[in-house]
C-alpha positions in Angstrom: -34.1 0.4 17.1 -33.2 -1.9 13.8 -34.4 0.9 11.7 -32.1 3.8 13.7 -29.3 1.4 13.3 -29.7 0.9 9.4 -29.9 4.6 9.0 -26.7 4.9 11.2 -24.8 2.1 9.5 -25.8 4.0 5.8 -24.6 7.3 7.5 -21.3 5.9 8.4 -20.9 4.0 4.9 -21.7 7.2 2.8 -19.2 9.3 5.2 -16.5 6.8 4.3 -17.1 6.6 1.0 -16.8 10.6 0.9 -13.6 10.4 2.8 -12.1 7.8 0.5 -13.1 9.3 -2.6 -11.1 12.5 -1.1 -8.4 10.7 -0.2 -8.3 9.3 -3.6 -8.2 12.7 -5.1 -5.7 14.3 -3.0 -2.0 13.9 -3.8 1.3 14.4 -1.6 2.6 17.9 -1.9 6.0 16.3 -2.7 4.4 14.8 -5.9 3.4 18.1 -7.3 5.9 20.4 -6.0 9.6 20.6 -5.3 11.8 22.6 -2.8 13.9 25.2 -4.8 17.5 24.5 -4.3 17.0 21.0 -4.0 18.3 19.5 -7.5 20.7 17.3 -9.2 23.6 18.7 -11.1 25.2 17.4 -14.1 28.7 16.3 -14.4 30.9 15.8 -17.6 34.3 14.1 -18.1 36.5 13.3 -20.8 38.7 9.9 -20.7 40.1 7.1 -22.1 38.9 3.2 -22.2 41.7 0.8 -22.5 42.0 -3.0 -22.7 39.5 -3.3 -25.9 40.1 -6.4 -27.9 41.0 -4.5 -31.0 37.6 -2.6 -31.2 39.1 0.6 -30.3 39.2 4.0 -32.1 41.4 4.0 -35.6 44.1 6.4 -34.8 44.0 7.8 -38.5 40.7 9.0 -38.2 40.8 9.9 -34.5 43.9 12.0 -33.7 42.8 13.3 -30.5 42.9 9.7 -29.0 46.6 9.5 -30.0 47.0 13.0 -28.5 45.3 11.9 -25.2 47.5 8.7 -25.0 50.7 11.0 -25.3 49.7 13.4 -22.9 48.9 10.8 -20.4 52.0 8.8 -20.9 54.1 12.2 -20.3 52.4 12.6 -17.2 53.4 9.3 -15.9 56.9 10.0 -16.9 57.1 8.0 -20.2 58.5 10.1 -22.8 57.5 9.3 -26.4 60.1 10.3 -29.2 58.5 13.1 -31.5 57.1 11.7 -34.7 56.4 8.2 -33.6 53.4 6.7 -35.3 51.2 4.9 -32.8 48.5 2.4 -33.7 46.4 2.0 -30.9 43.7 -0.8 -31.6 42.7 -1.2 -28.0 42.2 2.4 -26.7 39.0 4.4 -27.2 38.2 8.0 -26.4 34.8 8.4 -24.2 32.7 11.1 -22.6 31.8 10.3 -19.1 28.7 11.8 -17.8 26.9 11.5 -14.1 24.1 13.1 -12.0 25.5 14.5 -8.8 22.3 14.3 -6.3 21.4 16.9 -3.9 23.3 17.0 -0.5 25.8 14.5 -2.0 28.9 14.2 0.4 32.4 13.4 -0.3 33.1 9.6 -0.5 29.6 8.7 -1.8 29.6 7.0 -5.3 27.6 7.7 -8.3 26.8 5.6 -11.3 28.2 6.7 -14.7 27.7 6.4 -18.2 30.4 6.1 -20.6 29.9 6.9 -24.5 32.5 6.5 -27.3 33.0 9.6 -29.2 35.2 8.4 -31.8 34.9 5.3 -34.3 35.4 2.4 -31.6 33.4 -0.6 -32.8 32.7 -1.7 -29.1 33.4 -0.8 -25.6 32.9 -4.3 -24.2 35.5 -5.5 -22.0 37.2 -2.2 -21.4 38.3 -0.4 -18.5 38.0 3.4 -18.0 41.1 5.2 -16.6 40.7 7.8 -13.8 38.7 10.6 -15.3 37.7 13.9 -13.4 34.1 14.8 -13.8 33.3 18.7 -13.8 30.4 20.8 -13.2 29.0 23.8 -15.2 31.6 25.8 -13.1 34.5 23.8 -14.3 35.0 22.7 -10.8 36.1 18.9 -10.3 33.2 17.1 -8.2 33.9 13.6 -8.6 36.6 11.0 -10.1 35.3 8.1 -12.1 37.2 4.9 -12.8 36.3 1.2 -13.5 35.1 -1.7 -15.5 32.8 -0.8 -18.5 29.5 -3.2 -18.7 28.2 -3.0 -22.2 24.7 -4.9 -22.4 25.1 -6.2 -25.8 27.3 -8.6 -28.1 28.4 -8.3 -31.7 30.4 -10.3 -34.3 31.9 -9.9 -37.7 33.4 -12.2 -40.2 33.6 -12.3 -44.1 31.8 -9.1 -44.5 28.9 -10.3 -42.7 28.1 -8.6 -39.4 25.8 -9.3 -36.2 24.9 -7.0 -33.6 22.8 -7.1 -30.4 22.0 -3.8 -28.9 24.2 -0.8 -28.6 28.0 -1.5 -28.0 29.4 2.0 -28.1 27.8 3.0 -24.6 28.3 1.3 -21.2 27.7 1.9 -17.7 29.7 1.4 -14.5 27.7 1.0 -11.2 29.4 3.1 -8.7 31.9 4.1 -10.8 32.6 7.6 -9.8 33.5 8.8 -6.1 32.2 12.4 -4.8 35.2 14.7 -4.1 33.3 17.9 -3.4 29.9 18.7 -2.2 27.7 21.4 -3.7 27.0 24.3 -0.9 23.4 24.4 0.0 21.7 27.4 1.9 18.5 25.6 2.1 16.4 27.7 4.7 19.2 29.0 6.6 17.3 32.7 6.4 14.3 31.1 7.7 12.5 31.0 4.5 12.3 28.1 1.9 10.3 28.2 -1.9 8.1 25.6 -3.1 8.0 25.2 -6.9 5.0 23.7 -8.4 5.8 21.2 -11.2 3.1 23.0 -13.4 2.2 26.7 -13.1 -1.4 27.0 -11.9 -2.8 29.8 -9.7 -5.6 27.4 -8.3 -3.3 24.9 -7.2 -0.8 27.4 -5.9 -3.8 28.8 -3.8 -4.9 25.2 -2.6 -1.3 24.4 -1.5 -1.1 27.7 0.5 -4.6 26.9 2.3 -3.2 23.5 3.0 0.1 24.7 4.6 -1.7 27.5 6.6 -4.3 25.1 7.8 -1.6 22.6 9.1 1.0 25.0 10.4 -0.8 28.4 11.3 -1.9 31.3 9.3 1.1 33.4 7.8 3.2 30.3 7.4 2.9 30.3 3.7 2.4 32.8 0.8 2.1 32.4 -2.9 4.4 34.6 -5.1 3.1 33.6 -8.3 1.3 30.6 -10.2 4.5 28.5 -9.4 6.4 29.8 -6.5 5.2 29.3 -2.8 7.3 31.0 -0.1 7.1 29.0 3.3 8.5 30.0 6.5 10.7 27.2 8.2 12.6 26.9 11.8 16.1 28.1 11.7 17.5 25.0 13.6 18.5 22.3 11.1 17.2 19.3 13.3 13.8 21.2 13.3 13.8 22.5 9.6 14.4 18.7 8.5 11.6 17.6 10.6 9.5 20.4 9.2 10.2 19.9 5.7 9.3 16.1 6.1 5.9 16.9 7.5 5.4 19.6 4.7 6.1 17.1 1.9 3.4 14.8 3.7 0.6 17.4 3.4 -2.4 16.2 1.2 -3.4 18.5 -1.5 -6.1 18.1 -4.1 -4.9 20.0 -7.3 -7.1 21.9 -9.4 -8.5 20.1 -12.5 -6.0 19.9 -15.3 -6.4 21.9 -18.6 -7.8 20.1 -21.4 -4.9 19.5 -23.9 -4.0 17.6 -27.0 -0.5 17.1 -28.3 0.3 16.3 -31.9 3.5 15.1 -33.3 3.7 15.9 -36.9 6.9 14.1 -37.7 5.6 10.7 -36.1 1.7 11.3 -36.5 1.1 10.6 -33.0 -1.7 12.1 -30.9 -2.1 12.4 -27.3 -5.2 13.8 -25.6 -6.2 14.1 -21.7 -9.5 13.2 -20.4 -10.6 16.8 -20.2 -11.1 17.3 -24.0 -14.8 17.9 -25.0 -16.5 18.7 -27.9 -19.3 20.9 -29.0 -21.9 19.5 -31.7 -19.9 19.4 -35.0 -19.8 17.3 -38.2 -17.0 15.9 -39.9 -16.5 14.9 -43.6 -13.5 12.8 -44.8 -12.5 11.4 -48.3 -9.4 10.0 -49.6 -7.8 10.9 -52.9 -5.4 8.3 -54.2 -3.1 9.0 -57.3 -1.2 5.6 -58.7 1.5 6.0 -61.2 2.3 2.7 -62.9 5.6 2.6 -65.1 6.2 -0.3 -67.7 9.5 -0.6 -69.4 9.3 -1.7 -73.2 12.3 -2.8 -75.1 12.2 -2.3 -78.9 14.7 -4.6 -80.8 15.4 -3.6 -84.7 15.1 -6.4 -87.4 18.4 -8.3 -88.5 20.4 -6.1 -90.8 18.6 -3.1 -90.7 21.1 -0.8 -89.1 18.9 0.1 -86.2 19.8 0.4 -82.3 17.9 -1.3 -79.5 16.0 1.5 -77.7 14.2 1.4 -74.1 11.0 3.3 -73.7 8.9 4.0 -70.7 5.2 3.7 -70.5 3.1 5.5 -67.8 -0.2 4.6 -66.7 -1.8 7.3 -64.3 -4.9 6.6 -62.5 -6.6 8.7 -59.9 -9.1 7.6 -57.6 -11.3 9.4 -55.2 -13.5 7.9 -52.3 -16.8 9.3 -51.4 -16.5 11.3 -48.0 -18.1 10.2 -45.2 -20.0 12.5 -42.8 -20.0 11.9 -38.9 -21.8 13.9 -36.5 -20.4 14.2 -33.1 -22.8 15.6 -30.3 -21.9 18.2 -27.7 -20.1 16.8 -24.6 -18.6 13.7 -26.4 -16.0 11.9 -24.6 -12.4 11.2 -25.5 -13.3 7.6 -26.3 -16.4 8.6 -28.5 -14.2 10.9 -30.3 -11.5 8.3 -31.2 -14.2 5.6 -32.3 -15.6 8.3 -34.6 -12.7 9.1 -36.2 -11.5 5.6 -36.6 -14.8 4.6 -38.2 -14.5 7.3 -41.1 -10.9 5.6 -41.7 -8.8 8.6 -40.8 -5.1 7.8 -40.6 -2.9 9.5 -38.0 -1.9 12.2 -40.6 -5.5 12.6 -41.5 -6.2 13.2 -37.7 -3.7 16.1 -37.5 -5.6 18.2 -40.0 -9.1 17.2 -38.7 -8.3 18.3 -35.1 -6.6 21.5 -36.3 -9.9 22.1 -38.2 -12.1 21.4 -35.2 -9.9 23.8 -33.1 -10.2 26.3 -35.6 -14.0 26.0 -35.9 -14.2 26.3 -32.2 -15.8 22.8 -31.7 -12.9 21.4 -29.8 -12.7 22.8 -26.3 -8.8 22.3 -25.6 -5.3 23.6 -26.2 -3.7 22.3 -29.2 0.0 21.9 -29.1 2.1 20.7 -32.2 5.7 19.4 -31.5 
C-alpha cells in the first residue's frame, strides 16, 4: 500500500510539473494580439503659454508669437494699432500633443505635453491658454488649458548658466477635455479581426485552434500570418463579454526567430536566445597607428636679420598586435559566444564586422538586421 501511494504521489507531482510548465509558457491572447480598430489617435494643437518670468520667446526672432498674440487679442475685442512694436518676454509659442484613447467619450480628461517651438528659455510657471487639439482629419477632438508643470530648474548670472533637466517641455495632468468621440463600428457586422503583434503563421494557426476549441468550430479563421477573423455576437453586452473571454485565452506562441540587431551608429548589439552557431574559428588582430606632432621654434641670432620660424616634426608609428584564433563549437549558446568574443578583446565596432562575417560564412544561424 505504501509503495502504491508513493507511485501515486509521484504521478500527481509529474502532472502538476507538466501543467505548471505549460501555463508558464502560455501567454494571454491580449498580450500577443490586438483588436483591429481598437487604437489610440494622436492629437495636435498650436497654443500660447503666458505668465513666464521673462523666459519667453524673443519676439525679434519668433515673429509668429507676436502674430498669434495680435490675432488672439483681436478675437477678444482688443484692437492693437498697426505698426505697434510688441516686446513680449512672458509669452511662448508651443505645440500641444496628446493621445486620444479608444472609446473616449466627451467630458473625459487627457494628459497633454507642451513643447516650445520658439527660443523660450523655460516654460516653468507658465499657463497654457485654451488650445484646440485636432486629429489627422483636421477635426477638433479636445480642448487643452492649464498650468504647465516642468520637471527641472535653471539659473544664469554673469555669463554662467546652470540647468537641470529640460526646461522647454512641460506636462499638464488632465489638461485636456474630450469634446468629440471617435466613431467605432467594432463587431457591429458580427465579425471582428485580431491582429498579431508579430506576423507568424505558426502562431496564427495556434490562435485559431485555441479560439475554436473554446467557442466552437468555425468561430475563428486565419486570413494570413497576422490577421485572424473571429465571429462575435451582435448584441453589445454579449459582444463585450465575448471579447473579455477571448482576450483571456491562453496561447503558446511559436518559437521566436533567431535574430541579431546591430546598431552601426552606437556599436550596440542585441541577440535573442534562439541564436546558435555552427563550428567556426575566429581570428582577431588590432592595427594601431599613432601620430605625434612636436612643435619646434627656430630663433635666429641677434643682428642676423633672420626671422623666428615655427616648424612641425611628426613621428609616425604603426603597431600590429598578433591575431588570436578562437574556435567555437557547434551549438554554442549565446553566453559562450559573448565570452569568446570578449576574450579576444573585440570592441563593439569589431563585433559588428565579426558577426557580419559569421553570417556571410553560414556559421551563425540567425537573421542579421542593421539599424
